[in-house]
PDB file with SEQRES, HELIX, SHEET and CRYST1 records, atoms N, CA, C and O in Angstrom:
SEQRES   1 A   54  MET SER GLU ALA TYR GLY PRO ASP PHE ILE THR ILE VAL          
SEQRES   2 A   54  ASP ASP ASP GLY ASN GLU ILE GLU LEU GLU TYR VAL ASP          
SEQRES   3 A   54  ALA LEU GLU HIS GLU GLY VAL THR TYR THR ALA PHE PHE          
SEQRES   4 A   54  PRO ALA VAL GLU GLY VAL PRO MET LYS ARG VAL ARG ASN          
SEQRES   5 A   54  THR VAL                                                      
HELIX    1 AA1 GLU A    3  TYR A    5  5                                   3    
SHEET    1 AA1 3 PHE A   9  VAL A  13  0                                        
SHEET    2 AA1 3 GLU A  19  HIS A  30 -1                                        
SHEET    3 AA1 3 VAL A  33  PRO A  40 -1                                        
CRYST1    1.000    1.000    1.000  90.00  90.00  90.00 P 1           1          
ATOM      1  N   MET A   1      96.220  86.289 113.659  1.00  0.00           N  
ATOM      2  CA  MET A   1      94.887  85.805 113.422  1.00  0.00           C  
ATOM      3  C   MET A   1      94.599  84.574 114.236  1.00  0.00           C  
ATOM      4  O   MET A   1      95.452  83.699 114.387  1.00  0.00           O  
ATOM      5  N   SER A   2      93.404  84.510 114.756  1.00  0.00           N  
ATOM      6  CA  SER A   2      93.040  83.403 115.600  1.00  0.00           C  
ATOM      7  C   SER A   2      92.265  82.365 114.807  1.00  0.00           C  
ATOM      8  O   SER A   2      91.368  82.722 114.043  1.00  0.00           O  
ATOM      9  N   GLU A   3      92.590  81.089 114.971  1.00  0.00           N  
ATOM     10  CA  GLU A   3      91.858  80.001 114.303  1.00  0.00           C  
ATOM     11  C   GLU A   3      90.450  79.933 114.821  1.00  0.00           C  
ATOM     12  O   GLU A   3      89.583  79.403 114.127  1.00  0.00           O  
ATOM     13  N   ALA A   4      90.163  80.451 116.034  1.00  0.00           N  
ATOM     14  CA  ALA A   4      88.882  80.387 116.615  1.00  0.00           C  
ATOM     15  C   ALA A   4      87.829  81.177 115.848  1.00  0.00           C  
ATOM     16  O   ALA A   4      86.634  80.907 115.966  1.00  0.00           O  
ATOM     17  N   TYR A   5      88.271  82.148 115.068  1.00  0.00           N  
ATOM     18  CA  TYR A   5      87.363  83.006 114.310  1.00  0.00           C  
ATOM     19  C   TYR A   5      87.165  82.533 112.857  1.00  0.00           C  
ATOM     20  O   TYR A   5      86.285  83.046 112.166  1.00  0.00           O  
ATOM     21  N   GLY A   6      87.954  81.581 112.394  1.00  0.00           N  
ATOM     22  CA  GLY A   6      87.858  81.101 111.075  1.00  0.00           C  
ATOM     23  C   GLY A   6      88.720  81.873 110.086  1.00  0.00           C  
ATOM     24  O   GLY A   6      89.474  82.756 110.495  1.00  0.00           O  
ATOM     25  N   PRO A   7      88.628  81.559 108.776  1.00  0.00           N  
ATOM     26  CA  PRO A   7      89.464  82.216 107.811  1.00  0.00           C  
ATOM     27  C   PRO A   7      89.106  83.657 107.539  1.00  0.00           C  
ATOM     28  O   PRO A   7      87.969  84.064 107.776  1.00  0.00           O  
ATOM     29  N   ASP A   8      90.058  84.447 107.043  1.00  0.00           N  
ATOM     30  CA  ASP A   8      89.818  85.822 106.637  1.00  0.00           C  
ATOM     31  C   ASP A   8      89.751  85.923 105.107  1.00  0.00           C  
ATOM     32  O   ASP A   8      90.520  85.281 104.391  1.00  0.00           O  
ATOM     33  N   PHE A   9      88.830  86.731 104.637  1.00  0.00           N  
ATOM     34  CA  PHE A   9      88.570  86.889 103.234  1.00  0.00           C  
ATOM     35  C   PHE A   9      88.648  88.349 102.833  1.00  0.00           C  
ATOM     36  O   PHE A   9      88.318  89.217 103.642  1.00  0.00           O  
ATOM     37  N   ILE A  10      89.069  88.652 101.621  1.00  0.00           N  
ATOM     38  CA  ILE A  10      89.001  89.958 101.066  1.00  0.00           C  
ATOM     39  C   ILE A  10      88.338  89.856  99.709  1.00  0.00           C  
ATOM     40  O   ILE A  10      88.366  88.793  99.088  1.00  0.00           O  
ATOM     41  N   THR A  11      87.736  90.953  99.231  1.00  0.00           N  
ATOM     42  CA  THR A  11      87.138  90.977  97.890  1.00  0.00           C  
ATOM     43  C   THR A  11      87.830  92.127  97.141  1.00  0.00           C  
ATOM     44  O   THR A  11      87.897  93.263  97.611  1.00  0.00           O  
ATOM     45  N   ILE A  12      88.337  91.776  95.963  1.00  0.00           N  
ATOM     46  CA  ILE A  12      88.933  92.809  95.123  1.00  0.00           C  
ATOM     47  C   ILE A  12      88.143  92.913  93.854  1.00  0.00           C  
ATOM     48  O   ILE A  12      87.426  91.975  93.506  1.00  0.00           O  
ATOM     49  N   VAL A  13      88.242  94.018  93.145  1.00  0.00           N  
ATOM     50  CA  VAL A  13      87.523  94.259  91.918  1.00  0.00           C  
ATOM     51  C   VAL A  13      88.526  94.522  90.797  1.00  0.00           C  
ATOM     52  O   VAL A  13      89.387  95.396  90.902  1.00  0.00           O  
ATOM     53  N   ASP A  14      88.388  93.720  89.691  1.00  0.00           N  
ATOM     54  CA  ASP A  14      89.333  93.920  88.568  1.00  0.00           C  
ATOM     55  C   ASP A  14      88.900  95.106  87.688  1.00  0.00           C  
ATOM     56  O   ASP A  14      87.899  95.764  87.971  1.00  0.00           O  
ATOM     57  N   ASP A  15      89.630  95.357  86.672  1.00  0.00           N  
ATOM     58  CA  ASP A  15      89.389  96.491  85.769  1.00  0.00           C  
ATOM     59  C   ASP A  15      88.051  96.389  85.055  1.00  0.00           C  
ATOM     60  O   ASP A  15      87.510  97.409  84.628  1.00  0.00           O  
ATOM     61  N   ASP A  16      87.508  95.197  84.914  1.00  0.00           N  
ATOM     62  CA  ASP A  16      86.216  94.968  84.243  1.00  0.00           C  
ATOM     63  C   ASP A  16      85.070  95.036  85.238  1.00  0.00           C  
ATOM     64  O   ASP A  16      83.919  94.903  84.824  1.00  0.00           O  
ATOM     65  N   GLY A  17      85.314  95.230  86.493  1.00  0.00           N  
ATOM     66  CA  GLY A  17      84.264  95.276  87.470  1.00  0.00           C  
ATOM     67  C   GLY A  17      83.889  93.944  88.103  1.00  0.00           C  
ATOM     68  O   GLY A  17      82.915  93.849  88.850  1.00  0.00           O  
ATOM     69  N   ASN A  18      84.674  92.918  87.794  1.00  0.00           N  
ATOM     70  CA  ASN A  18      84.410  91.575  88.359  1.00  0.00           C  
ATOM     71  C   ASN A  18      84.962  91.501  89.770  1.00  0.00           C  
ATOM     72  O   ASN A  18      86.106  91.874  90.033  1.00  0.00           O  
ATOM     73  N   GLU A  19      84.121  91.011  90.671  1.00  0.00           N  
ATOM     74  CA  GLU A  19      84.603  90.819  92.049  1.00  0.00           C  
ATOM     75  C   GLU A  19      85.277  89.473  92.185  1.00  0.00           C  
ATOM     76  O   GLU A  19      84.782  88.472  91.667  1.00  0.00           O  
ATOM     77  N   ILE A  20      86.429  89.440  92.896  1.00  0.00           N  
ATOM     78  CA  ILE A  20      87.172  88.229  93.128  1.00  0.00           C  
ATOM     79  C   ILE A  20      87.378  88.097  94.647  1.00  0.00           C  
ATOM     80  O   ILE A  20      87.966  88.970  95.284  1.00  0.00           O  
ATOM     81  N   GLU A  21      86.882  86.990  95.206  1.00  0.00           N  
ATOM     82  CA  GLU A  21      87.058  86.760  96.654  1.00  0.00           C  
ATOM     83  C   GLU A  21      88.272  85.916  96.881  1.00  0.00           C  
ATOM     84  O   GLU A  21      88.476  84.883  96.244  1.00  0.00           O  
ATOM     85  N   LEU A  22      89.091  86.391  97.824  1.00  0.00           N  
ATOM     86  CA  LEU A  22      90.341  85.702  98.155  1.00  0.00           C  
ATOM     87  C   LEU A  22      90.364  85.362  99.630  1.00  0.00           C  
ATOM     88  O   LEU A  22      89.835  86.105 100.456  1.00  0.00           O  
ATOM     89  N   GLU A  23      90.992  84.211  99.967  1.00  0.00           N  
ATOM     90  CA  GLU A  23      91.200  83.812 101.352  1.00  0.00           C  
ATOM     91  C   GLU A  23      92.627  84.105 101.736  1.00  0.00           C  
ATOM     92  O   GLU A  23      93.552  83.685 101.041  1.00  0.00           O  
ATOM     93  N   TYR A  24      92.831  84.825 102.841  1.00  0.00           N  
ATOM     94  CA  TYR A  24      94.184  85.088 103.364  1.00  0.00           C  
ATOM     95  C   TYR A  24      94.811  83.799 103.862  1.00  0.00           C  
ATOM     96  O   TYR A  24      94.187  83.036 104.600  1.00  0.00           O  
ATOM     97  N   VAL A  25      96.068  83.561 103.447  1.00  0.00           N  
ATOM     98  CA  VAL A  25      96.800  82.377 103.828  1.00  0.00           C  
ATOM     99  C   VAL A  25      97.890  82.676 104.868  1.00  0.00           C  
ATOM    100  O   VAL A  25      97.953  82.065 105.934  1.00  0.00           O  
ATOM    101  N   ASP A  26      98.743  83.642 104.510  1.00  0.00           N  
ATOM    102  CA  ASP A  26      99.879  83.922 105.404  1.00  0.00           C  
ATOM    103  C   ASP A  26     100.551  85.229 104.994  1.00  0.00           C  
ATOM    104  O   ASP A  26     100.290  85.776 103.923  1.00  0.00           O  
ATOM    105  N   ALA A  27     101.427  85.713 105.880  1.00  0.00           N  
ATOM    106  CA  ALA A  27     102.189  86.952 105.577  1.00  0.00           C  
ATOM    107  C   ALA A  27     103.563  86.752 106.156  1.00  0.00           C  
ATOM    108  O   ALA A  27     103.749  86.037 107.141  1.00  0.00           O  
ATOM    109  N   LEU A  28     104.536  87.407 105.519  1.00  0.00           N  
ATOM    110  CA  LEU A  28     105.889  87.426 106.055  1.00  0.00           C  
ATOM    111  C   LEU A  28     106.524  88.764 105.752  1.00  0.00           C  
ATOM    112  O   LEU A  28     106.142  89.451 104.805  1.00  0.00           O  
ATOM    113  N   GLU A  29     107.486  89.123 106.558  1.00  0.00           N  
ATOM    114  CA  GLU A  29     108.178  90.363 106.336  1.00  0.00           C  
ATOM    115  C   GLU A  29     109.629  90.039 105.984  1.00  0.00           C  
ATOM    116  O   GLU A  29     110.259  89.191 106.615  1.00  0.00           O  
ATOM    117  N   HIS A  30     110.140  90.716 104.984  1.00  0.00           N  
ATOM    118  CA  HIS A  30     111.530  90.516 104.497  1.00  0.00           C  
ATOM    119  C   HIS A  30     112.089  91.861 104.120  1.00  0.00           C  
ATOM    120  O   HIS A  30     111.578  92.543 103.232  1.00  0.00           O  
ATOM    121  N   GLU A  31     113.137  92.228 104.801  1.00  0.00           N  
ATOM    122  CA  GLU A  31     113.830  93.492 104.574  1.00  0.00           C  
ATOM    123  C   GLU A  31     112.855  94.699 104.582  1.00  0.00           C  
ATOM    124  O   GLU A  31     112.924  95.579 103.724  1.00  0.00           O  
ATOM    125  N   GLY A  32     111.971  94.705 105.559  1.00  0.00           N  
ATOM    126  CA  GLY A  32     111.053  95.828 105.764  1.00  0.00           C  
ATOM    127  C   GLY A  32     109.822  95.827 104.826  1.00  0.00           C  
ATOM    128  O   GLY A  32     109.007  96.748 104.883  1.00  0.00           O  
ATOM    129  N   VAL A  33     109.691  94.842 104.003  1.00  0.00           N  
ATOM    130  CA  VAL A  33     108.504  94.705 103.111  1.00  0.00           C  
ATOM    131  C   VAL A  33     107.678  93.537 103.589  1.00  0.00           C  
ATOM    132  O   VAL A  33     108.223  92.468 103.867  1.00  0.00           O  
ATOM    133  N   THR A  34     106.349  93.718 103.692  1.00  0.00           N  
ATOM    134  CA  THR A  34     105.426  92.651 104.072  1.00  0.00           C  
ATOM    135  C   THR A  34     104.793  92.074 102.836  1.00  0.00           C  
ATOM    136  O   THR A  34     104.208  92.808 102.040  1.00  0.00           O  
ATOM    137  N   TYR A  35     104.899  90.734 102.652  1.00  0.00           N  
ATOM    138  CA  TYR A  35     104.333  90.016 101.548  1.00  0.00           C  
ATOM    139  C   TYR A  35     103.155  89.144 102.110  1.00  0.00           C  
ATOM    140  O   TYR A  35     103.279  88.506 103.155  1.00  0.00           O  
ATOM    141  N   THR A  36     102.060  89.150 101.395  1.00  0.00           N  
ATOM    142  CA  THR A  36     100.905  88.365 101.826  1.00  0.00           C  
ATOM    143  C   THR A  36     100.560  87.346 100.731  1.00  0.00           C  
ATOM    144  O   THR A  36     100.794  87.571  99.543  1.00  0.00           O  
ATOM    145  N   ALA A  37      99.995  86.220 101.178  1.00  0.00           N  
ATOM    146  CA  ALA A  37      99.596  85.173 100.259  1.00  0.00           C  
ATOM    147  C   ALA A  37      98.064  84.944 100.405  1.00  0.00           C  
ATOM    148  O   ALA A  37      97.515  84.897 101.506  1.00  0.00           O  
ATOM    149  N   PHE A  38      97.414  84.807  99.227  1.00  0.00           N  
ATOM    150  CA  PHE A  38      95.994  84.528  99.162  1.00  0.00           C  
ATOM    151  C   PHE A  38      95.700  83.410  98.212  1.00  0.00           C  
ATOM    152  O   PHE A  38      96.435  83.206  97.245  1.00  0.00           O  
ATOM    153  N   PHE A  39      94.619  82.662  98.467  1.00  0.00           N  
ATOM    154  CA  PHE A  39      94.082  81.685  97.568  1.00  0.00           C  
ATOM    155  C   PHE A  39      92.716  82.145  97.083  1.00  0.00           C  
ATOM    156  O   PHE A  39      92.001  82.826  97.818  1.00  0.00           O  
ATOM    157  N   PRO A  40      92.347  81.792  95.883  1.00  0.00           N  
ATOM    158  CA  PRO A  40      90.912  82.104  95.443  1.00  0.00           C  
ATOM    159  C   PRO A  40      89.951  81.359  96.361  1.00  0.00           C  
ATOM    160  O   PRO A  40      90.147  80.182  96.667  1.00  0.00           O  
ATOM    161  N   ALA A  41      88.958  82.033  96.773  1.00  0.00           N  
ATOM    162  CA  ALA A  41      87.944  81.444  97.686  1.00  0.00           C  
ATOM    163  C   ALA A  41      86.758  81.018  96.794  1.00  0.00           C  
ATOM    164  O   ALA A  41      85.856  81.804  96.501  1.00  0.00           O  
ATOM    165  N   VAL A  42      86.802  79.729  96.375  1.00  0.00           N  
ATOM    166  CA  VAL A  42      85.758  79.168  95.566  1.00  0.00           C  
ATOM    167  C   VAL A  42      84.998  78.188  96.397  1.00  0.00           C  
ATOM    168  O   VAL A  42      85.542  77.143  96.754  1.00  0.00           O  
ATOM    169  N   GLU A  43      83.750  78.477  96.726  1.00  0.00           N  
ATOM    170  CA  GLU A  43      82.949  77.656  97.586  1.00  0.00           C  
ATOM    171  C   GLU A  43      82.560  76.374  96.893  1.00  0.00           C  
ATOM    172  O   GLU A  43      82.120  76.400  95.744  1.00  0.00           O  
ATOM    173  N   GLY A  44      82.715  75.235  97.579  1.00  0.00           N  
ATOM    174  CA  GLY A  44      82.284  73.969  97.057  1.00  0.00           C  
ATOM    175  C   GLY A  44      83.248  73.314  96.113  1.00  0.00           C  
ATOM    176  O   GLY A  44      82.991  72.204  95.647  1.00  0.00           O  
ATOM    177  N   VAL A  45      84.375  73.976  95.808  1.00  0.00           N  
ATOM    178  CA  VAL A  45      85.352  73.336  94.898  1.00  0.00           C  
ATOM    179  C   VAL A  45      86.611  73.065  95.731  1.00  0.00           C  
ATOM    180  O   VAL A  45      87.219  73.984  96.280  1.00  0.00           O  
ATOM    181  N   PRO A  46      86.985  71.786  95.811  1.00  0.00           N  
ATOM    182  CA  PRO A  46      88.186  71.499  96.589  1.00  0.00           C  
ATOM    183  C   PRO A  46      89.488  72.036  95.968  1.00  0.00           C  
ATOM    184  O   PRO A  46      89.647  72.031  94.748  1.00  0.00           O  
ATOM    185  N   MET A  47      90.391  72.486  96.802  1.00  0.00           N  
ATOM    186  CA  MET A  47      91.626  73.004  96.259  1.00  0.00           C  
ATOM    187  C   MET A  47      92.478  71.848  95.762  1.00  0.00           C  
ATOM    188  O   MET A  47      92.543  70.806  96.415  1.00  0.00           O  
ATOM    189  N   LYS A  48      93.117  72.008  94.644  1.00  0.00           N  
ATOM    190  CA  LYS A  48      93.982  71.009  94.011  1.00  0.00           C  
ATOM    191  C   LYS A  48      95.375  71.247  94.548  1.00  0.00           C  
ATOM    192  O   LYS A  48      95.849  72.382  94.601  1.00  0.00           O  
ATOM    193  N   ARG A  49      96.046  70.138  94.956  1.00  0.00           N  
ATOM    194  CA  ARG A  49      97.423  70.255  95.465  1.00  0.00           C  
ATOM    195  C   ARG A  49      98.344  70.301  94.294  1.00  0.00           C  
ATOM    196  O   ARG A  49      98.316  69.433  93.422  1.00  0.00           O  
ATOM    197  N   VAL A  50      99.189  71.351  94.275  1.00  0.00           N  
ATOM    198  CA  VAL A  50     100.124  71.522  93.173  1.00  0.00           C  
ATOM    199  C   VAL A  50     101.510  71.455  93.722  1.00  0.00           C  
ATOM    200  O   VAL A  50     101.819  72.055  94.751  1.00  0.00           O  
ATOM    201  N   ARG A  51     102.388  70.688  93.002  1.00  0.00           N  
ATOM    202  CA  ARG A  51     103.770  70.566  93.399  1.00  0.00           C  
ATOM    203  C   ARG A  51     104.523  71.853  93.053  1.00  0.00           C  
ATOM    204  O   ARG A  51     104.425  72.377  91.944  1.00  0.00           O  
ATOM    205  N   ASN A  52     105.281  72.347  94.049  1.00  0.00           N  
ATOM    206  CA  ASN A  52     106.100  73.528  93.845  1.00  0.00           C  
ATOM    207  C   ASN A  52     107.317  73.182  93.068  1.00  0.00           C  
ATOM    208  O   ASN A  52     108.081  72.323  93.508  1.00  0.00           O  
ATOM    209  N   THR A  53     107.559  73.800  91.923  1.00  0.00           N  
ATOM    210  CA  THR A  53     108.713  73.480  91.091  1.00  0.00           C  
ATOM    211  C   THR A  53     109.747  74.575  91.117  1.00  0.00           C  
ATOM    212  O   THR A  53     110.678  74.539  90.313  1.00  0.00           O  
ATOM    213  N   VAL A  54     109.636  75.530  91.985  1.00  0.00           N  
ATOM    214  CA  VAL A  54     110.622  76.609  92.067  1.00  0.00           C  
ATOM    215  C   VAL A  54     111.844  76.189  92.839  1.00  0.00           C  
ATOM    216  O   VAL A  54     112.773  76.980  93.003  1.00  0.00           O  
TER     217      VAL A  54                                                      
END                                                                             
């Protein structure tokens, strides 16, 4: 993905028909499986930094 084009978004629909917009963060491959990470795309609300405790 190129930074020149800006962030990538997807929209998914839950079982109740609610649309949820997500921003693509990153992907990695491990033992032949690709894992992707997304953040909720909430316009106008700053993301809160959370400490990773894992």
